[in-house]
DOSE-569100 format. One record per residue (C-alpha): chain; residue number from 1; residue in three letters; x, y, z. Coordinates in steps of 0.5 Angstrom, whole numbers. Each point is the difference from the previous one (the first is absolute). Example, Ala and Ser with C-alpha at 12.3 -4.5 7.8 and 13.67 -1.06 7.14 Angstrom:
BEGIN
+---+-----+-----+-------+-------+-------+
! c !   k !   r !     u !     v !     w !
+---+-----+-----+-------+-------+-------+
! A !   1 ! ALA !    25 !    -9 !    16 !
! A !   2 ! SER !     2 !     7 !    -2 !
+---+-----+-----+-------+-------+-------+
END
This chain:
BEGIN
+---+-----+-----+-------+-------+-------+
! c !   k !   r !     u !     v !     w !
+---+-----+-----+-------+-------+-------+
! A !   1 ! MET !   -42 !   -32 !    28 !
! A !   2 ! SER !     3 !    -3 !    -7 !
! A !   3 ! SER !    -2 !    -7 !     1 !
! A !   4 ! ILE !    -8 !     2 !     1 !
! A !   5 ! LEU !     1 !     5 !    -5 !
! A !   6 ! LEU !     2 !    -5 !    -6 !
! A !   7 ! GLN !    -5 !    -5 !     3 !
! A !   8 ! ASN !    -6 !     5 !    -1 !
! A !   9 ! GLN !     3 !     3 !    -7 !
! A !  10 ! ALA !    -1 !    -8 !    -2 !
! A !  11 ! ASP !    -7 !     1 !     2 !
! A !  12 ! TRP !    -1 !     5 !    -5 !
! A !  13 ! GLY !     2 !    -3 !    -6 !
! A !  14 ! SER !    -6 !    -5 !     1 !
! A !  15 ! LEU !    -5 !     6 !     2 !
! A !  16 ! TYR !     0 !     4 !    -6 !
! A !  17 ! ARG !    -3 !    -4 !    -6 !
! A !  18 ! PRO !    -3 !     5 !    -5 !
! A !  19 ! SER !    -7 !    -4 !     0 !
! A !  20 ! ASP !    -1 !     2 !     7 !
! A !  21 ! GLU !     1 !     8 !    -2 !
! A !  22 ! GLU !    -6 !     2 !     4 !
! A !  23 ! VAL !     2 !    -2 !     6 !
! A !  24 ! PHE !     8 !     1 !     0 !
! A !  25 ! ALA !     0 !     7 !     2 !
! A !  26 ! GLU !    -4 !    -2 !     6 !
! A !  27 ! GLN !     3 !    -6 !     2 !
! A !  28 ! TRP !     7 !     2 !     0 !
! A !  29 ! ILE !    -2 !     5 !     6 !
! A !  30 ! SER !    -1 !    -6 !     4 !
! A !  31 ! ASP !     6 !    -4 !    -2 !
! A !  32 ! GLY !     4 !     6 !     0 !
! A !  33 ! GLY !    -2 !     2 !     6 !
! A !  34 ! ARG !     1 !    -7 !     3 !
! A !  35 ! CYS !     8 !     1 !    -2 !
! A !  36 ! GLN !     1 !     7 !     2 !
! A !  37 ! ALA !    -4 !    -2 !     7 !
! A !  38 ! ARG !     5 !    -6 !     1 !
! A !  39 ! LEU !     6 !     4 !    -1 !
! A !  40 ! CYS !    -3 !     5 !     6 !
! A !  41 ! GLY !     0 !    -6 !     4 !
! A !  42 ! LYS !    -8 !    -2 !    -1 !
! A !  43 ! ASP !    -2 !    -6 !    -3 !
! A !  44 ! LEU !    -7 !     2 !    -3 !
! A !  45 ! GLY !    -4 !    -2 !    -6 !
! A !  46 ! GLY !    -6 !     2 !    -4 !
! A !  47 ! ALA !    -3 !     6 !     2 !
! A !  48 ! GLU !     4 !     0 !     6 !
! A !  49 ! ALA !     6 !     2 !    -4 !
! A !  50 ! ALA !    -4 !     5 !    -4 !
! A !  51 ! GLY !    -1 !     4 !     6 !
! A !  52 ! TYR !     8 !     1 !     0 !
! A !  53 ! ILE !     0 !     1 !    -8 !
! A !  54 ! ILE !    -5 !     5 !    -1 !
! A !  55 ! PRO !     2 !     6 !     4 !
! A !  56 ! HIS !     6 !     0 !    -4 !
! A !  57 ! LEU !    -3 !    -2 !    -7 !
! A !  58 ! VAL !     4 !    -3 !    -5 !
! A !  59 ! SER !    -1 !    -1 !    -8 !
! A !  60 ! THR !     5 !    -5 !    -2 !
! A !  61 ! TYR !     3 !    -6 !     3 !
! A !  62 ! GLN !     6 !     3 !     0 !
! A !  63 ! GLU !    -2 !     6 !     4 !
! A !  64 ! VAL !    -1 !    -6 !     6 !
! A !  65 ! ILE !     7 !    -2 !    -1 !
! A !  66 ! ASP !     3 !     7 !     0 !
! A !  67 ! MET !    -4 !     1 !     6 !
! A !  68 ! ALA !     3 !    -6 !     3 !
! A !  69 ! ASN !     7 !     1 !    -2 !
! A !  70 ! LYS !    -1 !     7 !     3 !
! A !  71 ! ASN !    -3 !    -2 !     7 !
! A !  72 ! THR !    -5 !     6 !    -1 !
! A !  73 ! GLY !    -4 !    -1 !     6 !
! A !  74 ! LEU !    -7 !    -3 !    -2 !
! A !  75 ! ASN !     1 !    -3 !     7 !
! A !  76 ! ALA !     0 !     7 !     4 !
! A !  77 ! ALA !    -5 !     2 !    -5 !
! A !  78 ! ALA !    -5 !    -5 !     2 !
! A !  79 ! LYS !     1 !     1 !     8 !
! A !  80 ! ALA !    -1 !     7 !    -2 !
! A !  81 ! LYS !    -7 !    -2 !    -3 !
! A !  82 ! LYS !     1 !     4 !    -7 !
! A !  83 ! ASP !    -6 !    -3 !    -2 !
! A !  84 ! GLU !    -4 !     6 !     2 !
! A !  85 ! PHE !    -4 !     1 !    -7 !
! A !  86 ! TYR !    -6 !     5 !    -1 !
! A !  87 ! THR !    -5 !    -3 !    -6 !
! A !  88 ! GLN !    -1 !     6 !    -5 !
! A !  89 ! LEU !    -8 !     2 !     0 !
! A !  90 ! ALA !    -1 !    -2 !    -8 !
! A !  91 ! ASP !     2 !    -7 !     2 !
! A !  92 ! ILE !    -5 !     0 !     6 !
! A !  93 ! GLU !    -6 !     3 !    -5 !
! A !  94 ! LYS !     1 !    -5 !    -5 !
! A !  95 ! GLU !     0 !    -6 !     5 !
! A !  96 ! MET !    -6 !     3 !     4 !
! A !  97 ! ARG !    -5 !     1 !    -5 !
! A !  98 ! HIS !    -1 !    -8 !    -1 !
! A !  99 ! TYR !    -2 !     0 !     8 !
! A ! 100 ! ARG !    -5 !     6 !     0 !
! A ! 101 ! ALA !    -6 !    -5 !     1 !
! A ! 102 ! HIS !     3 !    -3 !     7 !
! A ! 103 ! PHE !     1 !     7 !     3 !
! A ! 104 ! ALA !    -7 !     3 !     1 !
! A ! 105 ! GLY !    -1 !     1 !     8 !
! A ! 106 ! LYS !     7 !    -3 !     1 !
! A ! 107 ! THR !     5 !     2 !     5 !
! A ! 108 ! VAL !     7 !     0 !    -4 !
! A ! 109 ! LEU !     7 !    -1 !     4 !
! A ! 110 ! CYS !     6 !     3 !    -2 !
! A ! 111 ! ASN !     5 !    -3 !     5 !
! A ! 112 ! CYS !     7 !     1 !    -3 !
! A ! 113 ! ASP !    -1 !     7 !    -2 !
! A ! 114 ! ASP !     1 !     7 !     3 !
! A ! 115 ! PRO !    -6 !     3 !    -1 !
! A ! 116 ! PHE !     3 !     7 !    -3 !
! A ! 117 ! GLU !     5 !    -3 !    -5 !
! A ! 118 ! SER !    -4 !    -7 !    -2 !
! A ! 119 ! ASN !    -3 !     0 !    -7 !
! A ! 120 ! PHE !    -5 !    -5 !     3 !
! A ! 121 ! PHE !    -3 !     4 !     5 !
! A ! 122 ! LYS !     0 !     6 !    -5 !
! A ! 123 ! TYR !    -4 !    -4 !    -5 !
! A ! 124 ! PHE !    -5 !    -3 !     5 !
! A ! 125 ! VAL !    -2 !     7 !     3 !
! A ! 126 ! LEU !     0 !     3 !    -6 !
! A ! 127 ! ASN !    -5 !    -5 !    -3 !
! A ! 128 ! PHE !    -3 !    -1 !     7 !
! A ! 129 ! ASN !    -8 !     2 !    -3 !
! A ! 130 ! ARG !     1 !    -3 !    -7 !
! A ! 131 ! LEU !     2 !    -7 !     3 !
! A ! 132 ! GLY !    -5 !     1 !     6 !
! A ! 133 ! LEU !     5 !    -2 !     5 !
! A ! 134 ! LYS !    -2 !     0 !     8 !
! A ! 135 ! LYS !     7 !     2 !     2 !
! A ! 136 ! VAL !     7 !     0 !    -2 !
! A ! 137 ! VAL !     6 !    -1 !     6 !
! A ! 138 ! ALA !     7 !     1 !    -2 !
! A ! 139 ! THR !     6 !    -1 !     5 !
! A ! 140 ! CYS !     7 !     2 !     0 !
! A ! 141 ! TYR !     5 !    -4 !     4 !
! A ! 142 ! ASN !     5 !     3 !     5 !
! A ! 143 ! GLY !     7 !     2 !    -4 !
! A ! 144 ! SER !    -3 !     1 !    -7 !
! A ! 145 ! PRO !     4 !     3 !    -4 !
! A ! 146 ! ILE !    -5 !     4 !    -3 !
! A ! 147 ! ALA !    -4 !     2 !     6 !
! A ! 148 ! GLY !    -3 !     7 !     1 !
! A ! 149 ! ARG !     3 !     3 !    -7 !
! A ! 150 ! GLN !    -7 !     3 !    -2 !
! A ! 151 ! PHE !    -3 !     6 !     2 !
! A ! 152 ! LEU !    -7 !    -4 !     2 !
! A ! 153 ! LEU !     4 !    -1 !     7 !
! A ! 154 ! TYR !     0 !     7 !     2 !
! A ! 155 ! ASP !    -6 !     4 !     2 !
! A ! 156 ! GLY !    -2 !     7 !    -2 !
! A ! 157 ! GLU !     5 !     3 !     5 !
! A ! 158 ! GLY !     6 !    -4 !    -3 !
! A ! 159 ! GLU !     0 !    -4 !     6 !
! A ! 160 ! ALA !     1 !    -8 !    -1 !
! A ! 161 ! ALA !    -6 !    -3 !     1 !
! A ! 162 ! VAL !     3 !    -7 !     2 !
! A ! 163 ! PRO !     8 !     0 !     1 !
! A ! 164 ! LYS !     4 !    -1 !    -6 !
! A ! 165 ! SER !     4 !    -6 !     2 !
! A ! 166 ! ARG !    -6 !    -4 !     3 !
! A ! 167 ! PRO !    -5 !    -5 !    -3 !
! A ! 168 ! TYR !    -7 !     2 !    -1 !
! A ! 169 ! LYS !    -7 !    -2 !    -3 !
! A ! 170 ! ALA !    -4 !     3 !    -4 !
! A ! 171 ! VAL !    -7 !    -1 !     0 !
! A ! 172 ! VAL !    -5 !     3 !    -5 !
! A ! 173 ! THR !    -7 !    -1 !     0 !
! A ! 174 ! THR !    -3 !     6 !    -4 !
! A ! 175 ! VAL !     3 !     3 !    -6 !
! A ! 176 ! TYR !    -3 !     7 !    -4 !
! A ! 177 ! ASP !     2 !     7 !    -2 !
! A ! 178 ! LYS !     2 !     2 !     7 !
! A ! 179 ! THR !     4 !     6 !    -3 !
! A ! 180 ! GLY !    -6 !     2 !    -5 !
! A ! 181 ! ASP !     4 !     1 !    -6 !
! A ! 182 ! GLY !    -4 !    -5 !    -4 !
! A ! 183 ! ALA !     4 !    -6 !     0 !
! A ! 184 ! VAL !     2 !    -5 !     4 !
! A ! 185 ! ASP !     7 !    -1 !     1 !
! A ! 186 ! MET !     6 !    -1 !     5 !
! A ! 187 ! LEU !    -1 !     7 !     3 !
! A ! 188 ! ASP !    -7 !    -2 !     2 !
! A ! 189 ! VAL !     2 !    -6 !     4 !
! A ! 190 ! ALA !     5 !     4 !     4 !
! A ! 191 ! ALA !    -5 !     5 !     1 !
! A ! 192 ! LEU !    -5 !    -6 !     3 !
! A ! 193 ! PHE !     6 !    -2 !     4 !
! A ! 194 ! ARG !     1 !     7 !     3 !
! A ! 195 ! SER !    -8 !     0 !     1 !
! A ! 196 ! GLY !     0 !    -6 !     4 !
! A ! 197 ! GLU !    -5 !    -3 !    -5 !
! A ! 198 ! ASN !     5 !    -5 !    -1 !
! A ! 199 ! GLN !     5 !    -3 !     5 !
! A ! 200 ! LEU !     8 !     1 !     0 !
! A ! 201 ! THR !     3 !    -4 !     6 !
! A ! 202 ! GLU !     7 !    -2 !     3 !
! A ! 203 ! LEU !     0 !    -8 !     1 !
! A ! 204 ! LYS !     2 !    -2 !     6 !
! A ! 205 ! GLY !     5 !    -5 !    -2 !
! A ! 206 ! ASP !     5 !     0 !    -6 !
! A ! 207 ! GLY !    -5 !    -1 !    -6 !
! A ! 208 ! ASP !     2 !    -7 !    -2 !
! A ! 209 ! PHE !    -5 !    -4 !    -3 !
! A ! 210 ! ARG !     1 !    -6 !     5 !
! A ! 211 ! SER !    -1 !     4 !     6 !
! A ! 212 ! ASP !    -6 !    -1 !     4 !
! A ! 213 ! GLU !    -3 !     7 !    -2 !
! A ! 214 ! CYS !     1 !    -1 !    -7 !
! A ! 215 ! LEU !    -3 !    -7 !     0 !
! A ! 216 ! ALA !    -6 !     4 !     3 !
! A ! 217 ! LEU !    -1 !     4 !    -6 !
! A ! 218 ! LEU !     1 !    -6 !    -4 !
! A ! 219 ! ASP !    -6 !    -3 !     3 !
! A ! 220 ! GLU !    -4 !     6 !    -1 !
! A ! 221 ! ALA !     1 !     0 !    -8 !
! A ! 222 ! ASP !    -3 !    -4 !    -5 !
! A ! 223 ! ILE !     5 !     1 !    -6 !
! A ! 224 ! VAL !     8 !     2 !     1 !
! A ! 225 ! ALA !     3 !     3 !    -6 !
! A ! 226 ! THR !     8 !     2 !     1 !
! A ! 227 ! ASN !     7 !    -1 !    -3 !
! A ! 228 ! PRO !     3 !    -4 !     6 !
! A ! 229 ! PRO !     8 !     0 !     1 !
! A ! 230 ! PHE !     3 !    -5 !    -5 !
! A ! 231 ! SER !     4 !    -3 !     6 !
! A ! 232 ! LEU !    -6 !    -1 !     4 !
! A ! 233 ! PHE !    -5 !    -3 !    -5 !
! A ! 234 ! ARG !    -1 !    -7 !     2 !
! A ! 235 ! GLU !    -1 !     2 !     7 !
! A ! 236 ! TYR !    -5 !     6 !    -2 !
! A ! 237 ! LEU !    -4 !    -5 !    -4 !
! A ! 238 ! GLU !     0 !    -5 !     6 !
! A ! 239 ! VAL !    -3 !     5 !     4 !
! A ! 240 ! LEU !    -6 !     2 !    -5 !
! A ! 241 ! VAL !    -1 !    -8 !    -1 !
! A ! 242 ! GLN !    -1 !    -1 !     7 !
! A ! 243 ! HIS !    -4 !     6 !     1 !
! A ! 244 ! GLN !    -4 !    -3 !    -6 !
! A ! 245 ! LYS !     0 !     7 !    -3 !
! A ! 246 ! HIS !    -1 !     2 !    -7 !
! A ! 247 ! PHE !     5 !     3 !    -3 !
! A ! 248 ! ILE !     4 !     4 !    -6 !
! A ! 249 ! ILE !     7 !     0 !     1 !
! A ! 250 ! ILE !     6 !     1 !    -5 !
! A ! 251 ! GLY !     6 !    -5 !     0 !
! A ! 252 ! ASN !     5 !    -3 !    -4 !
! A ! 253 ! VAL !    -1 !    -6 !    -5 !
! A ! 254 ! ASN !     5 !    -4 !     3 !
! A ! 255 ! GLU !    -5 !    -1 !     7 !
! A ! 256 ! ILE !    -3 !    -5 !    -4 !
! A ! 257 ! SER !     5 !    -5 !     1 !
! A ! 258 ! CYS !     0 !     1 !     7 !
! A ! 259 ! LYS !    -2 !    -6 !     4 !
! A ! 260 ! GLU !    -4 !     4 !     5 !
! A ! 261 ! ILE !    -4 !     3 !    -6 !
! A ! 262 ! PHE !    -1 !    -5 !    -6 !
! A ! 263 ! PRO !    -5 !    -4 !     4 !
! A ! 264 ! LEU !    -4 !     7 !     0 !
! A ! 265 ! LEU !     0 !     0 !    -8 !
! A ! 266 ! MET !    -1 !    -7 !    -1 !
! A ! 267 ! ASN !    -6 !    -1 !     5 !
! A ! 268 ! ASN !    -3 !     7 !    -3 !
! A ! 269 ! LYS !     1 !     3 !     6 !
! A ! 270 ! MET !     4 !     6 !    -3 !
! A ! 271 ! TRP !     1 !     2 !    -8 !
! A ! 272 ! ILE !     3 !     5 !    -4 !
! A ! 273 ! GLY !    -3 !     6 !    -1 !
! A ! 274 ! ALA !    -2 !     4 !    -6 !
! A ! 275 ! SER !     4 !     5 !    -3 !
! A ! 276 ! ILE !     8 !    -2 !     1 !
! A ! 277 ! HIS !     2 !    -6 !    -4 !
! A ! 278 ! SER !     7 !     2 !    -3 !
! A ! 279 ! GLY !     5 !     5 !     0 !
! A ! 280 ! ASP !     3 !     4 !     6 !
! A ! 281 ! ARG !    -4 !     6 !     4 !
! A ! 282 ! ALA !     4 !     6 !     3 !
! A ! 283 ! PHE !    -1 !     1 !     7 !
! A ! 284 ! PHE !     2 !     6 !     4 !
! A ! 285 ! VAL !     5 !     0 !     6 !
! A ! 286 ! PRO !     2 !     4 !     5 !
! A ! 287 ! ASP !     5 !     5 !    -1 !
! A ! 288 ! ASP !     5 !    -3 !     4 !
! A ! 289 ! TYR !     0 !    -6 !    -5 !
! A ! 290 ! PRO !     7 !    -1 !    -4 !
! A ! 291 ! LEU !    -1 !     1 !    -8 !
! A ! 292 ! ASP !     5 !    -5 !    -1 !
! A ! 293 ! ALA !    -3 !    -6 !    -3 !
! A ! 294 ! SER !    -3 !    -1 !    -7 !
! A ! 295 ! GLY !    -8 !     3 !    -1 !
! A ! 296 ! CYS !     1 !     6 !     5 !
! A ! 297 ! GLY !    -1 !     7 !    -2 !
! A ! 298 ! ILE !    -3 !     6 !     2 !
! A ! 299 ! ASP !    -7 !     2 !    -2 !
! A ! 300 ! GLU !     0 !     6 !    -4 !
! A ! 301 ! THR !    -7 !     2 !     2 !
! A ! 302 ! THR !     0 !    -1 !     7 !
! A ! 303 ! GLY !     8 !     1 !     2 !
! A ! 304 ! ARG !    -1 !    -7 !     3 !
! A ! 305 ! LYS !     5 !    -6 !     0 !
! A ! 306 ! TYR !    -3 !    -6 !    -3 !
! A ! 307 ! ILE !     3 !    -7 !    -2 !
! A ! 308 ! ARG !    -3 !    -5 !    -5 !
! A ! 309 ! VAL !    -2 !    -7 !     2 !
! A ! 310 ! LYS !    -1 !    -6 !    -4 !
! A ! 311 ! GLY !    -5 !    -6 !     1 !
! A ! 312 ! ILE !    -5 !     4 !     4 !
! A ! 313 ! ARG !    -7 !    -3 !     1 !
! A ! 314 ! TRP !    -7 !     2 !     4 !
! A ! 315 ! PHE !    -2 !    -6 !     4 !
! A ! 316 ! THR !    -7 !     0 !     3 !
! A ! 317 ! ASN !    -6 !    -5 !     2 !
! A ! 318 ! LEU !    -5 !     5 !    -3 !
! A ! 319 ! ASP !    -3 !    -3 !    -6 !
! A ! 320 ! ILE !     1 !     4 !    -6 !
! A ! 321 ! LYS !    -3 !    -1 !    -7 !
! A ! 322 ! GLN !     7 !    -2 !    -3 !
! A ! 323 ! ARG !     1 !    -6 !     4 !
! A ! 324 ! HIS !    -6 !    -4 !    -4 !
! A ! 325 ! GLU !     2 !     2 !    -7 !
! A ! 326 ! GLU !     2 !    -6 !    -4 !
! A ! 327 ! LEU !     7 !    -1 !    -3 !
! A ! 328 ! ILE !     0 !    -1 !    -7 !
! A ! 329 ! LEU !     4 !    -6 !    -2 !
! A ! 330 ! VAL !     2 !    -1 !    -7 !
! A ! 331 ! ARG !     6 !    -5 !     1 !
! A ! 332 ! ARG !    -1 !    -8 !    -1 !
! A ! 333 ! TYR !     4 !    -5 !     4 !
! A ! 334 ! SER !     6 !    -4 !    -3 !
! A ! 335 ! PRO !     5 !    -4 !     3 !
! A ! 336 ! GLU !     6 !     4 !    -4 !
! A ! 337 ! ALA !    -3 !     7 !     2 !
! A ! 338 ! TYR !    -1 !    -2 !     7 !
! A ! 339 ! PRO !     5 !    -4 !     3 !
! A ! 340 ! THR !    -1 !    -4 !     7 !
! A ! 341 ! TYR !     4 !     2 !     6 !
! A ! 342 ! VAL !     6 !    -5 !     2 !
! A ! 343 ! ASN !    -3 !     0 !     7 !
! A ! 344 ! TYR !    -7 !     1 !     0 !
! A ! 345 ! PRO !    -6 !    -3 !    -4 !
! A ! 346 ! GLY !    -2 !     7 !    -4 !
! A ! 347 ! ILE !     1 !     4 !    -6 !
! A ! 348 ! GLU !     4 !     7 !     0 !
! A ! 349 ! VAL !    -3 !     5 !    -3 !
! A ! 350 ! ALA !     5 !     6 !     0 !
! A ! 351 ! LYS !    -5 !     6 !    -1 !
! A ! 352 ! THR !    -8 !     1 !     2 !
! A ! 353 ! ALA !    -2 !     1 !    -7 !
! A ! 354 ! GLU !     3 !    -7 !    -2 !
! A ! 355 ! ILE !    -5 !    -4 !     4 !
! A ! 356 ! PRO !    -3 !    -5 !    -4 !
! A ! 357 ! CYS !    -7 !     0 !    -1 !
! A ! 358 ! ASP !    -1 !    -8 !     0 !
! A ! 359 ! TYR !     5 !    -2 !     5 !
! A ! 360 ! ALA !    -4 !    -3 !     7 !
! A ! 361 ! GLY !     7 !    -2 !     4 !
! A ! 362 ! ALA !     4 !     4 !     4 !
! A ! 363 ! MET !     4 !     6 !    -3 !
! A ! 364 ! GLY !     5 !     4 !     3 !
! A ! 365 ! VAL !    -1 !     7 !    -1 !
! A ! 366 ! PRO !     4 !     7 !     2 !
! A ! 367 ! ILE !    -2 !     3 !     6 !
! A ! 368 ! THR !    -3 !     6 !    -4 !
! A ! 369 ! PHE !    -5 !    -5 !    -2 !
! A ! 370 ! MET !    -4 !     3 !     6 !
! A ! 371 ! ASP !    -1 !     6 !    -4 !
! A ! 372 ! LYS !    -5 !    -4 !    -4 !
! A ! 373 ! PHE !    -2 !    -5 !     5 !
! A ! 374 ! ASN !    -8 !    -1 !    -1 !
! A ! 375 ! PRO !    -2 !    -5 !     6 !
! A ! 376 ! GLU !    -6 !    -3 !    -5 !
! A ! 377 ! GLN !     5 !    -1 !    -6 !
! A ! 378 ! PHE !     6 !    -3 !     4 !
! A ! 379 ! GLU !     2 !    -4 !     7 !
! A ! 380 ! ILE !     6 !     1 !     3 !
! A ! 381 ! LEU !     4 !    -6 !     2 !
! A ! 382 ! GLY !     5 !     3 !     4 !
! A ! 383 ! TYR !     7 !     2 !    -1 !
! A ! 384 ! SER !     7 !    -2 !    -3 !
! A ! 385 ! LEU !     4 !     1 !     7 !
! A ! 386 ! ASP !    -5 !    -5 !     3 !
! A ! 387 ! LEU !    -2 !    -5 !    -6 !
! A ! 388 ! ALA !     7 !    -1 !    -3 !
! A ! 389 ! THR !     4 !    -7 !     2 !
! A ! 390 ! PRO !     7 !     2 !     2 !
! A ! 391 ! ILE !     4 !     0 !    -7 !
! A ! 392 ! ALA !     5 !    -4 !     4 !
! A ! 393 ! GLN !    -5 !    -6 !     0 !
! A ! 394 ! CYS !    -2 !     0 !    -7 !
! A ! 395 ! VAL !     6 !     2 !    -4 !
! A ! 396 ! PRO !     1 !    -4 !    -7 !
! A ! 397 ! PRO !     7 !    -3 !     0 !
! A ! 398 ! GLY !     5 !     4 !    -4 !
! A ! 399 ! LYS !    -4 !     6 !     2 !
! A ! 400 ! THR !     3 !     6 !     5 !
! A ! 401 ! TYR !    -4 !     5 !     3 !
! A ! 402 ! ILE !     0 !     7 !     3 !
! A ! 403 ! LYS !    -1 !    -1 !     8 !
! A ! 404 ! GLY !    -5 !     5 !     3 !
! A ! 405 ! GLY !    -7 !     1 !     3 !
! A ! 406 ! ASN !    -5 !    -5 !    -2 !
! A ! 407 ! ARG !    -2 !     1 !    -7 !
! A ! 408 ! PHE !    -2 !    -3 !    -6 !
! A ! 409 ! TYR !     5 !    -3 !    -5 !
! A ! 410 ! LEU !     0 !    -1 !    -8 !
! A ! 411 ! ASP !     4 !    -4 !    -4 !
! A ! 412 ! ASP !     1 !     3 !    -7 !
! A ! 413 ! GLY !     5 !    -6 !    -2 !
! A ! 414 ! GLY !     6 !     4 !     3 !
! A ! 415 ! THR !     5 !    -3 !     5 !
! A ! 416 ! GLN !    -3 !     5 !     5 !
! A ! 417 ! LEU !    -7 !     0 !     2 !
! A ! 418 ! ILE !    -4 !     7 !     0 !
! A ! 419 ! ARG !    -2 !     3 !     7 !
! A ! 420 ! LEU !    -6 !     4 !    -1 !
! A ! 421 ! TYR !    -3 !     6 !     4 !
! A ! 422 ! ASP !    -5 !    -1 !     5 !
! A ! 423 ! ARG !    -6 !    -3 !    -3 !
! A ! 424 ! ILE !    -8 !     0 !     2 !
! A ! 425 ! VAL !    -3 !    -7 !    -2 !
! A ! 426 ! ILE !    -7 !     1 !    -3 !
! A ! 427 ! ARG !    -5 !    -4 !    -3 !
! A ! 428 ! ASN !    -5 !     2 !    -5 !
! A ! 429 ! ARG !    -7 !    -1 !     3 !
! A ! 430 ! HIS !    -3 !     0 !    -8 !
! A ! 431 ! PRO !     5 !    -3 !    -5 !
! A ! 432 ! GLU !    -2 !    -1 !    -7 !
! A ! 433 ! GLY !     0 !    -7 !    -2 !
! A ! 434 ! ALA !     4 !    -1 !     7 !
! A ! 435 ! GLN !     6 !    -3 !    -3 !
! A ! 436 ! GLU !     5 !    -2 !     6 !
! A ! 437 ! GLU !     7 !    -3 !    -1 !
+---+-----+-----+-------+-------+-------+
END
């Protein structure tokens, strides 16, 4: 254990550079997760490792080391699928307002959502008429830790309309003031289920989004909107792509570096959503979730447990205005300000805001560049993991380097090369003056 730990501690020395401040908080999740995952007997990297570290979010590198030394059991947490996080309504509202034109006449599927706990379901049924929706469908999987907690599961006699521990689906085709109190709210939604005007039925299978029953519901849907489990994000996205569905889903920024996901971004098959580009977000968690990590707490208004998660992003393939906004570039290229990589013919741009306006060649930028990516302004050439020449093949004489996965290196004149974060490689489609080294 100690040798692995020391190896990863050495990696951290090269990871933290003040100029990369905008991605440090996110990148350590990935590399810290890799460190902890290896200690737990897993050899993971990137977003896969992030799936291990996020459920027990830490705020500093030292906490990662402390957790490793104490053997705090992230592996067990991962096996227990402690990534059952529930998006807050305010975050959903802020994002969905950018897609209003896409919803008219459409069927929306929330296929990772207990209908009576999910704020996705709540948003779409309460805005059913304003958005002009045709249908809203939500499904819950067997064993959901929050299945059946709300009053909507019960009929007027207090009997369970659907067995509380079973997976079920809710199908909404009409929403109006059923109770006659002058407003449309979740009490009306409940009344419409009890009257049979909307349908609440038990699923035949386990409610897993990969089951034939749920895939049939997916095929009927026009748009999918949900928060899939972080541990299954890639598999979930793969299903959506295979079934050629439009989607608005939430995940972690480190998914950008995943080999299955980056090509979708590079080829304009998917992009970052409109409303979240920095900071952390609070997610509600099940009642049995342990509050033993940084960022956990209990909401004073609802009394529910929550955890704050860094690096959250929306991912979508529905067009939004923000995707076509031009990034204003004010810096100009100089060899001194933008050094060339040792193992790739491109220049280092440590922050998205520092992209030079007059450089025509390849530029390496942080993965958070995707927040500002405009396909008419920039072209994505690839990713450092694929484009970098292995450093062992091109290390200058007399120089040392820190070993690790394939990344770009810089020579700052010292004896040791600087190993950088993962980089997306881009070029400016319309550079001013078209300089190139």
